C-alpha positions as CSV (number, residue, x, y, z in Angstrom):
1,M,-15.6,-9.5,3.1
2,F,-15.4,-12.8,1.3
3,E,-13.4,-15.2,3.9
4,Y,-11.7,-18.0,1.8
5,F,-10.3,-19.2,5.3
6,P,-12.6,-18.3,8.0
7,D,-10.5,-19.1,10.7
8,N,-7.4,-17.0,9.3
9,Y,-8.1,-13.2,8.8
10,A,-4.3,-13.0,7.3
11,W,-4.7,-15.5,4.8
12,S,-8.3,-14.2,3.9
13,L,-7.0,-10.7,3.6
14,A,-4.0,-11.8,1.4
15,V,-6.8,-13.7,-0.9
16,M,-8.7,-10.6,-1.2
17,M,-6.0,-8.6,-1.9
18,A,-4.6,-11.2,-4.8
19,E,-8.0,-10.6,-6.4
20,T,-7.6,-6.9,-6.2
21,C,-4.2,-7.0,-7.7
22,G,-5.2,-8.7,-10.8
23,G,-5.2,-12.3,-9.7
24,A,-7.3,-14.9,-11.6
25,I,-9.7,-16.8,-9.2
26,G,-8.9,-20.1,-10.7
27,E,-5.3,-19.5,-9.9
28,I,-6.0,-18.2,-6.4
29,D,-8.1,-21.1,-5.6
30,E,-5.6,-23.5,-6.9
31,A,-3.1,-21.8,-4.5
32,C,-5.2,-21.7,-1.7
33,R,-7.3,-24.9,-1.8
34,P,-4.5,-27.3,-0.3
35,L,-4.0,-24.9,2.4
36,R,-7.8,-25.0,4.1
37,P,-6.8,-27.9,6.6
38,L,-3.7,-25.8,7.9
39,A,-5.9,-22.4,8.1
40,S,-6.6,-22.9,11.8
41,V,-3.0,-24.0,12.6
42,K,-1.2,-20.7,12.7
43,G,2.8,-21.2,12.6
44,E,6.1,-21.6,11.1
45,A,4.8,-25.1,9.3
46,S,1.5,-23.6,8.3
47,S,3.3,-20.5,6.6
48,L,5.9,-22.5,4.7
49,A,2.9,-24.4,3.1
50,W,1.2,-21.2,2.2
51,T,4.7,-19.9,0.8
52,Q,5.1,-23.4,-1.1
53,S,1.7,-23.4,-2.8
54,W,1.6,-19.7,-4.0
55,L,5.3,-20.2,-5.6
56,R,3.9,-23.3,-7.7
57,V,1.3,-21.3,-9.3
58,A,3.5,-18.3,-9.6
59,D,6.1,-20.3,-11.0
60,R,4.0,-22.0,-13.3
61,V,2.3,-18.8,-14.5
62,S,5.7,-17.1,-15.0
63,E,6.9,-20.1,-17.1
64,H,4.0,-19.8,-19.4
65,A,4.8,-16.2,-20.0
66,Q,7.9,-17.1,-21.0
67,V,6.7,-19.5,-23.7
68,D,4.9,-16.5,-25.0
69,L,7.7,-14.3,-25.2
70,R,9.7,-16.8,-26.8
71,A,6.8,-17.0,-29.7
72,G,6.6,-12.9,-29.7
73,R,3.4,-12.8,-27.8
74,A,4.5,-9.9,-25.4
75,F,1.0,-8.8,-25.0
76,S,-0.1,-12.4,-23.8
77,A,3.0,-12.5,-21.5
78,G,2.7,-9.1,-20.0
79,R,-0.8,-10.4,-18.6
80,K,0.7,-13.5,-17.3
81,L,3.7,-11.5,-15.9
82,Q,1.1,-9.2,-14.0
83,R,-0.5,-12.4,-12.4
84,A,2.9,-13.9,-11.4
85,C,3.9,-11.0,-9.8
86,T,1.0,-10.9,-7.6
87,Y,1.5,-14.5,-6.5
88,Y,4.9,-14.0,-5.9
89,M,4.0,-11.1,-3.5
90,M,1.5,-13.1,-1.6
91,A,4.2,-16.0,-1.1
92,E,6.6,-13.5,0.1
93,R,4.1,-11.7,2.2
94,Q,3.7,-14.4,5.2
95,M,7.6,-15.4,5.2
96,R,9.6,-14.9,8.0
97,H,12.1,-12.1,7.3
98,A,15.0,-14.1,8.5
99,D,14.1,-17.0,5.8
100,P,17.0,-17.0,3.3
101,Q,14.5,-17.9,0.7
102,R,12.5,-14.6,1.0
103,M,14.7,-12.5,-1.0
104,P,14.9,-14.6,-3.9
105,V,11.4,-14.8,-3.7
106,Y,10.9,-10.9,-3.5
107,H,13.4,-10.6,-6.6
108,R,11.3,-12.8,-8.6
109,M,8.5,-10.6,-7.9
110,L,10.4,-7.7,-8.9
111,D,11.3,-9.4,-12.2
112,S,7.7,-10.2,-13.0
113,F,6.9,-6.8,-12.4
114,A,9.6,-5.3,-14.6
115,G,8.4,-7.6,-17.3
116,W,4.9,-6.7,-17.0
117,Q,5.8,-3.0,-17.1
118,A,7.9,-3.5,-20.1
119,T,5.7,-5.9,-22.2
120,L,2.5,-4.1,-21.6
121,E,4.2,-0.9,-22.2
122,Q,2.6,0.7,-18.7
123,P,2.8,4.4,-18.3
124,V,5.1,3.9,-15.2
125,E,8.6,5.4,-14.6
126,R,10.8,3.8,-12.3
127,C,12.7,6.4,-10.6
128,A,14.9,7.3,-7.5
129,V,14.2,9.7,-5.0
130,P,17.3,11.4,-3.4
131,Y,16.9,11.0,0.4
132,E,19.4,12.1,3.0
133,G,22.5,10.6,1.3
134,S,20.6,7.4,-0.2
135,T,17.3,7.1,-2.5
136,L,13.7,6.2,-2.1
137,P,12.9,3.7,-4.8
138,A,9.6,5.1,-6.8
139,L,7.3,4.8,-9.7
140,F,6.0,7.8,-11.3
141,V,2.8,7.8,-13.3
142,R,2.2,10.7,-15.7
143,A,-1.3,11.8,-16.3
144,G,-1.3,14.1,-19.1
145,D,0.7,16.6,-21.2
146,G,2.1,19.6,-19.3
147,R,2.5,20.7,-15.5
148,G,-0.1,18.9,-14.0
149,P,-1.5,18.2,-10.3
150,C,0.4,15.1,-8.6
151,M,-0.4,12.9,-5.4
152,V,2.6,11.2,-3.5
153,M,1.6,7.8,-2.7
154,F,3.1,6.0,0.7
155,D,2.7,2.4,1.4
156,G,1.4,1.0,4.6
157,F,3.0,-1.5,7.0
158,D,3.5,-4.5,5.0
159,I,2.5,-3.4,1.3
160,M,4.8,-1.8,-1.2
161,K,4.8,0.3,-4.5
162,E,4.4,-2.8,-6.6
163,T,1.2,-3.6,-4.6
164,I,-0.3,0.0,-5.0
165,C,0.4,-0.6,-8.8
166,L,-1.0,-3.7,-9.1
167,M,-4.1,-2.5,-8.0
168,Q,-4.4,-0.2,-10.5
169,I,-5.4,2.7,-8.2
170,H,-3.0,5.2,-9.8
171,E,-5.2,4.3,-13.2
172,E,-8.2,5.9,-11.9
173,F,-6.1,9.1,-10.6
174,R,-4.7,9.4,-14.0
175,R,-8.1,9.4,-15.7
176,R,-8.8,12.3,-13.8
177,G,-5.7,14.1,-14.6
178,I,-3.8,13.3,-11.5
179,S,0.0,12.0,-11.8
180,M,1.1,9.9,-8.9
181,L,4.5,9.4,-7.3
182,I,4.4,5.8,-5.6
183,V,7.2,5.9,-3.0
184,D,8.8,2.8,-1.2
185,H,9.5,4.9,2.2
186,P,11.9,3.8,5.0
187,G,10.4,0.4,6.3
188,V,8.6,-1.0,3.1
189,G,9.6,-2.4,0.0
190,E,13.2,-1.8,-1.8
191,A,13.6,0.7,0.8
192,L,13.6,-2.0,4.0
193,R,14.6,-5.0,1.7
194,L,17.5,-3.9,-0.6
195,Q,18.8,-0.5,1.0
196,G,18.1,-1.0,4.9
197,L,16.2,1.9,5.4
198,L,14.2,1.7,8.7
199,G,10.7,2.9,9.5
200,M,10.6,5.5,11.9
201,P,8.0,8.4,13.1
202,E,9.5,11.5,11.1
203,T,7.5,10.3,8.1
204,E,7.8,13.8,7.0
205,R,11.3,13.7,6.2
206,P,10.8,11.2,2.9
207,A,7.6,12.9,2.7
208,R,9.6,16.3,2.0
209,A,12.3,14.5,-0.1
210,S,9.5,13.2,-2.3
211,L,8.0,16.6,-2.6
212,E,11.3,18.2,-3.5
213,Y,11.8,15.5,-5.9
214,L,8.5,16.3,-7.6
215,L,9.6,20.3,-7.3
216,G,12.3,19.4,-9.5
217,R,10.1,17.8,-12.7
218,D,8.8,20.0,-15.5
219,D,5.2,18.0,-15.6
220,V,4.4,18.6,-12.2
221,D,2.4,21.9,-10.8
222,P,4.3,22.9,-7.9
223,A,1.1,24.2,-6.3
224,R,-0.8,21.3,-6.8
225,I,1.0,18.2,-5.2
226,G,-1.0,16.3,-2.6
227,I,-0.2,13.2,-0.3
228,I,-2.2,9.9,0.4
229,A,-1.1,6.6,2.3
230,P,-2.7,3.5,3.1
231,S,-3.3,1.5,6.5
232,A,-0.3,2.8,8.6
233,G,0.3,5.3,6.1
234,G,-2.8,7.3,7.7
235,Y,-0.6,8.2,10.2
236,H,2.3,8.9,7.6
237,A,0.1,10.9,5.5
238,V,-1.4,13.2,7.8
239,R,1.7,13.8,9.9
240,S,3.3,14.5,6.7
241,A,0.8,17.1,5.7
242,A,0.7,18.6,8.9
243,L,4.4,19.3,9.3
244,E,5.1,20.2,5.4
245,P,2.5,23.1,4.7
246,R,3.3,22.8,1.1
247,F,1.3,19.9,0.4
248,A,-1.9,21.0,-1.1
249,C,-4.2,18.3,0.2
250,C,-4.2,14.8,2.1
251,V,-5.9,11.6,2.0
252,A,-5.7,9.5,4.9
253,W,-6.6,6.2,3.3
254,T,-7.7,4.6,6.7
255,G,-7.7,6.9,9.5
256,V,-4.8,6.1,12.2
257,W,-4.4,8.2,15.6
258,D,-2.1,6.2,17.6
259,W,-0.1,3.5,15.5
260,G,1.9,2.0,18.6
261,S,-1.4,1.7,20.7
262,L,-3.1,-0.3,17.6
263,F,0.0,-2.3,17.2
264,E,0.4,-3.3,21.0
265,K,-3.7,-4.3,20.8
266,R,-2.9,-6.4,17.6
267,L,-0.1,-8.2,19.8
268,K,-2.7,-9.0,22.4
269,G,-5.1,-10.5,20.1
270,Q,-7.6,-7.7,20.7
271,L,-7.3,-6.6,17.0
272,A,-6.9,-8.5,14.0
273,Q,-3.6,-9.0,12.6
274,A,-2.6,-8.7,8.4
275,V,0.6,-11.0,8.8
276,H,1.3,-14.1,11.0
277,F,4.7,-13.3,12.3
278,H,3.4,-9.5,13.1
279,L,5.9,-9.0,15.9
280,E,8.9,-10.2,13.7
281,H,7.6,-8.2,10.7
282,A,8.0,-4.9,13.3
283,E,11.2,-6.2,14.8
284,W,12.3,-5.7,10.8
285,V,10.6,-2.7,9.7
286,Y,11.7,-0.9,12.5
287,G,15.3,-2.4,13.7
288,A,14.2,-3.5,17.0
289,Q,14.7,-6.5,19.2
290,G,11.7,-7.6,21.4
291,V,8.0,-6.4,22.2
292,E,9.7,-3.8,24.5
293,D,11.9,-2.2,21.8
294,V,9.0,-2.4,19.3
295,V,6.6,-0.7,21.1
296,A,9.4,2.0,22.7
297,K,9.6,2.9,18.9
298,M,6.5,3.1,18.0
299,A,5.2,5.1,21.0
300,P,5.8,8.5,19.4
301,M,3.6,7.5,16.3
302,H,0.2,9.0,17.4
303,L,-1.2,12.0,15.8
304,G,-1.6,13.9,19.4
305,G,-0.6,17.7,18.7
306,I,0.2,17.0,15.1
307,A,-3.4,16.7,13.4
308,E,-4.2,20.2,14.8
309,R,-1.4,21.3,12.7
310,I,-2.9,20.1,9.0
311,R,-4.0,23.5,7.1
312,C,-4.9,22.0,3.7
313,P,-7.8,20.1,2.8
314,L,-7.9,16.5,4.3
315,L,-9.8,13.3,3.2
316,I,-10.1,10.2,5.8
317,T,-11.8,7.4,4.2
318,H,-12.3,4.2,6.7
319,G,-14.3,1.0,6.7
320,G,-16.9,0.7,9.1
321,N,-16.0,-2.9,10.2
322,D,-12.6,-2.6,10.0
323,R,-10.7,-5.2,12.2
324,Q,-7.3,-4.0,12.0
325,T,-8.0,-0.2,12.9
326,P,-11.4,0.8,14.5
327,V,-13.1,3.4,12.9
328,T,-12.9,5.3,16.3
329,E,-9.3,6.1,15.1
330,A,-10.5,7.9,12.2
331,H,-13.0,10.2,14.2
332,Q,-10.3,10.9,16.4
333,V,-8.2,12.3,13.7
334,Y,-11.1,14.2,12.1
335,A,-12.0,15.8,15.4
336,A,-8.4,17.0,16.1
337,A,-8.0,18.5,12.5
338,V,-10.0,21.6,13.4
339,H,-7.7,24.2,11.0
340,S,-8.3,21.8,7.8
341,A,-9.3,24.1,5.1
342,R,-11.8,21.3,4.3
343,R,-12.1,18.1,6.3
344,E,-14.2,15.1,5.4
345,L,-14.5,11.6,7.3
346,R,-15.9,9.3,4.7
347,V,-16.8,5.8,6.5
348,F,-17.7,3.0,4.0
349,T,-20.6,0.5,5.0
350,A,-21.1,-3.2,4.1
351,E,-24.1,-2.3,2.1
352,E,-22.3,-0.2,-0.5
353,G,-18.9,-1.9,0.1
354,G,-15.4,-1.2,1.3
355,C,-16.4,-1.6,5.0
356,E,-13.2,-3.7,5.8
357,H,-9.6,-2.7,6.5
358,C,-8.6,-0.4,3.6
359,H,-11.6,-1.3,1.7
360,V,-10.3,-4.5,0.7
361,D,-13.2,-6.0,0.4
362,N,-14.7,-3.9,-2.4
363,Q,-12.0,-1.3,-3.2
364,A,-14.0,0.5,-6.0
365,P,-16.3,2.5,-4.4
366,A,-13.5,4.3,-2.1
367,T,-10.9,4.3,-5.0
368,D,-13.7,6.2,-7.1
369,Y,-14.4,8.4,-4.0
370,M,-10.8,9.3,-3.2
371,A,-9.5,10.0,-6.8
372,D,-13.1,12.3,-7.4
373,W,-12.1,14.1,-4.0
374,V,-8.6,14.7,-5.1
375,A,-9.7,15.8,-8.5
376,E,-11.9,18.7,-7.1
377,V,-9.4,19.7,-4.7
378,L,-6.4,19.8,-7.0
379,G,-8.2,20.8,-10.0
380,G,-8.3,17.8,-12.1
381,H,-11.7,16.3,-13.7
382,T,-14.2,13.9,-12.9
383,A,-15.5,13.4,-16.4
384,P,-14.6,13.1,-19.8
385,A,-13.8,16.5,-21.5
386,R,-15.5,15.7,-24.4
């Protein structure tokens, strides 16, 4: 992985995420260059500097987009709003959740995202999935006419539906005839920030709600609905597909066998952390207070006795050099899923690209592989029809 900050994994990971989400390397460098002297000093002061530096670039790019809009140049504005959205997202990512500025920054990100969608006429429909007396904010991307296959896309631990959309993952699925419902499930994105829905082990509940929503649409084939999720979502997806047999396939975009144990190892410094205030973020996600409470709430989040129940086709992708989630986790999930109709573990190497966490060092090979696999399983296409 290209490490802009060799002494700071979380910041280097964010740089790669910004590039994957459509950021311009010159603007990314402009945000990061002043931060180099602070990279090895992890704490509130360095995180505040990170936020302010990314905000400066995001605000300027957003202002330029407004100039384009006033001149009637909506297409140009849309490209800038996409980049501004990415930079606001990177700014918010490292903030403490109790910071009073976090929500204003988050809303600027949402506004930029909405502006990008509107000005470039993206094929993305905002929708609300009914869920236990509330709703799950989601984005639906339709692949074609008539009833076709669809994937429910959940998030991980510290990303959101806008991250997935900015990465353009859905475009590769759409190209292959696969629609996608990108959902902020409890504990992430809008579900957490604006609706107070906390994360929990029973992720089959929001997954079932997402499935039921799709069953009510006339542009989705009810027999061809799968589920996919990155990072911690590797637990969410496998558990959901194991306990909700109506899912036609499952993709664990990173194999996760024991999420609680992984988190404890990260707190002890045995594994890399994606965000600096890792414990605080977990407290926010799960509504916990202190290490013991967090660990207790996460302890049930393992796939022992669960992975064995999955019957549908299962693909697990993993980076061979994943520093957050060791590849042994993926092997454990694969070994347990003995009743899957078609199981596969695909580990990406440094030579081919995609060897880091969620393949962030080079996402293209893994994205193509996942999209091709789903198209083969659900009846999409892997080449143009003509």
